[in-house]
C-alpha positions as CSV (number, residue, x, y, z in Angstrom):
1,M,16.2,34.0,17.1
2,I,18.0,32.3,14.1
3,D,21.6,33.4,13.6
4,R,22.7,34.8,10.2
5,G,24.6,31.7,9.0
6,L,21.6,29.4,9.7
7,R,19.2,31.8,8.0
8,R,21.5,32.0,4.9
9,A,21.7,28.2,4.8
10,V,17.9,27.9,5.0
11,V,17.4,30.5,2.3
12,T,20.0,28.8,0.1
13,C,18.4,25.4,0.5
14,A,15.0,26.8,-0.3
15,A,16.3,28.4,-3.4
16,V,18.0,25.2,-4.5
17,L,14.9,23.2,-3.9
18,G,12.9,25.6,-5.9
19,M,15.3,25.4,-8.8
20,V,15.3,21.6,-8.6
21,H,11.5,21.5,-8.6
22,A,11.3,23.9,-11.6
23,W,14.0,21.8,-13.4
24,A,12.2,18.5,-12.7
25,K,8.9,20.0,-13.9
26,D,10.5,20.9,-17.2
27,I,11.9,17.5,-17.7
28,T,8.9,15.5,-16.6
29,P,5.8,17.4,-17.5
30,L,2.4,16.3,-16.3
31,P,0.4,14.1,-18.5
32,Q,-2.3,15.6,-20.7
33,Q,-5.8,15.5,-19.3
34,S,-7.9,12.7,-20.8
35,L,-11.3,12.3,-19.1
36,V,-11.9,8.7,-20.2
37,P,-11.6,5.4,-18.3
38,G,-7.9,4.7,-17.8
39,G,-7.1,8.4,-18.5
40,V,-5.9,11.3,-16.3
41,A,-7.8,14.1,-14.7
42,L,-6.3,17.4,-13.7
43,V,-8.3,19.4,-11.1
44,R,-7.3,23.0,-10.4
45,I,-7.9,24.0,-6.8
46,E,-7.7,27.6,-5.5
47,A,-6.2,27.5,-2.0
48,P,-3.5,29.4,0.0
49,A,0.1,28.2,-0.8
50,G,0.7,26.8,2.7
51,D,-2.5,24.8,3.0
52,A,-2.4,21.8,0.7
53,P,-6.0,20.6,0.1
54,R,-6.9,16.9,0.7
55,V,-8.4,15.3,-2.4
56,A,-9.9,11.8,-2.6
57,L,-11.5,9.6,-5.2
58,D,-13.7,7.0,-3.7
59,G,-12.0,7.5,-0.3
60,A,-8.5,7.0,-1.8
61,P,-6.1,9.9,-1.5
62,V,-5.1,11.8,-4.7
63,M,-1.8,13.4,-5.5
64,V,-1.9,17.2,-5.1
65,L,0.9,19.5,-6.4
66,R,1.6,23.2,-6.1
67,E,1.5,24.9,-9.5
68,D,2.3,28.6,-9.6
69,D,-0.7,30.3,-7.9
70,H,-2.9,27.2,-7.3
71,W,-3.0,23.6,-6.4
72,L,-3.4,20.8,-8.9
73,A,-4.9,17.4,-8.2
74,V,-3.6,14.7,-10.5
75,L,-5.7,11.6,-10.6
76,G,-5.9,8.5,-12.6
77,V,-9.4,7.7,-13.8
78,P,-10.0,4.0,-12.9
79,L,-10.2,1.8,-16.0
80,D,-13.6,0.4,-14.8
81,T,-15.2,3.8,-14.6
82,R,-18.4,4.1,-16.5
83,P,-19.0,7.1,-18.7
84,G,-20.8,9.9,-16.8
85,K,-20.1,11.9,-13.7
86,L,-17.1,11.1,-11.5
87,K,-17.1,12.8,-8.1
88,V,-13.8,14.0,-6.6
89,A,-13.9,15.1,-2.9
90,I,-11.9,18.2,-1.9
91,E,-11.2,19.3,1.6
92,R,-9.6,22.7,2.2
93,R,-8.9,24.4,5.6
94,D,-10.4,27.7,4.5
95,A,-13.6,26.3,3.0
96,R,-16.3,23.6,3.5
97,P,-15.7,20.2,1.9
98,A,-16.8,20.1,-1.7
99,N,-17.2,17.7,-4.6
100,V,-16.1,18.3,-8.2
101,E,-17.8,16.4,-10.9
102,L,-15.8,15.3,-13.9
103,A,-17.6,14.3,-17.1
104,I,-16.1,10.9,-18.1
105,K,-16.4,10.1,-21.8
106,P,-16.5,6.5,-23.3
107,K,-13.3,5.0,-24.6
108,Q,-12.9,1.8,-26.6
109,Y,-9.4,0.3,-26.2
110,V,-7.9,-2.2,-28.6
111,V,-8.0,-5.7,-27.1
112,Q,-5.2,-8.2,-27.4
113,R,-5.5,-11.8,-26.3
114,L,-2.6,-14.0,-25.3
115,R,-2.5,-17.7,-24.9
116,V,-0.2,-19.2,-22.3
117,V,0.2,-22.6,-20.7
118,P,-2.0,-23.0,-17.6
119,G,1.0,-23.4,-15.3
120,M,2.0,-19.8,-16.1
121,V,-1.4,-18.6,-14.9
122,D,-2.7,-20.9,-12.2
123,L,-0.6,-20.9,-9.0
124,S,0.6,-24.0,-7.4
125,P,-0.8,-24.7,-3.9
126,E,2.5,-23.6,-2.3
127,D,2.6,-20.4,-4.3
128,L,-1.0,-19.7,-3.5
129,A,-0.3,-20.2,0.2
130,R,2.6,-17.7,0.0
131,V,0.4,-15.1,-1.8
132,N,-2.3,-15.5,0.9
133,R,0.4,-15.1,3.7
134,E,2.0,-12.0,2.1
135,R,-1.1,-10.2,0.9
136,P,-2.0,-8.4,4.2
137,R,1.5,-7.1,4.5
138,L,1.5,-5.9,0.8
139,L,-1.9,-4.2,1.2
140,A,-0.8,-2.5,4.3
141,A,2.3,-1.1,2.6
142,L,0.3,0.1,-0.4
143,A,-2.3,1.8,1.8
144,T,0.2,4.1,3.4
145,E,-0.3,7.7,2.4
146,P,2.9,9.7,2.1
147,R,2.8,13.1,3.8
């Protein structure tokens, strides 16, 4: 059994964390949905509060946040996505795995071309060797899913 002092501390911490989350949400609102290549998709997911669903796009994990009475998957639409249907995989504990299809619309971005000296683009043999040595470590660090 938890003593009163510890229970009070836990309740106080939870309240403070809730206020910080609400404050941070007001300061840094989520981006607007834009279903275009390079845009952002927001997918509402109905699931119990304690059971965060797992969401993936092409096997890569997607950020999921608790929003009031539902979960919200926030995903970046890859820039090379072709217009049409984009499938997002959703796994919930209380339901079978499902896919949500997003209708991606075409988008034409302004193109800007820069000219730089070749030495600023092409790596020297020493730098290329370093990149090849460090790439596995970097990819391993980037592949880690925080939980």
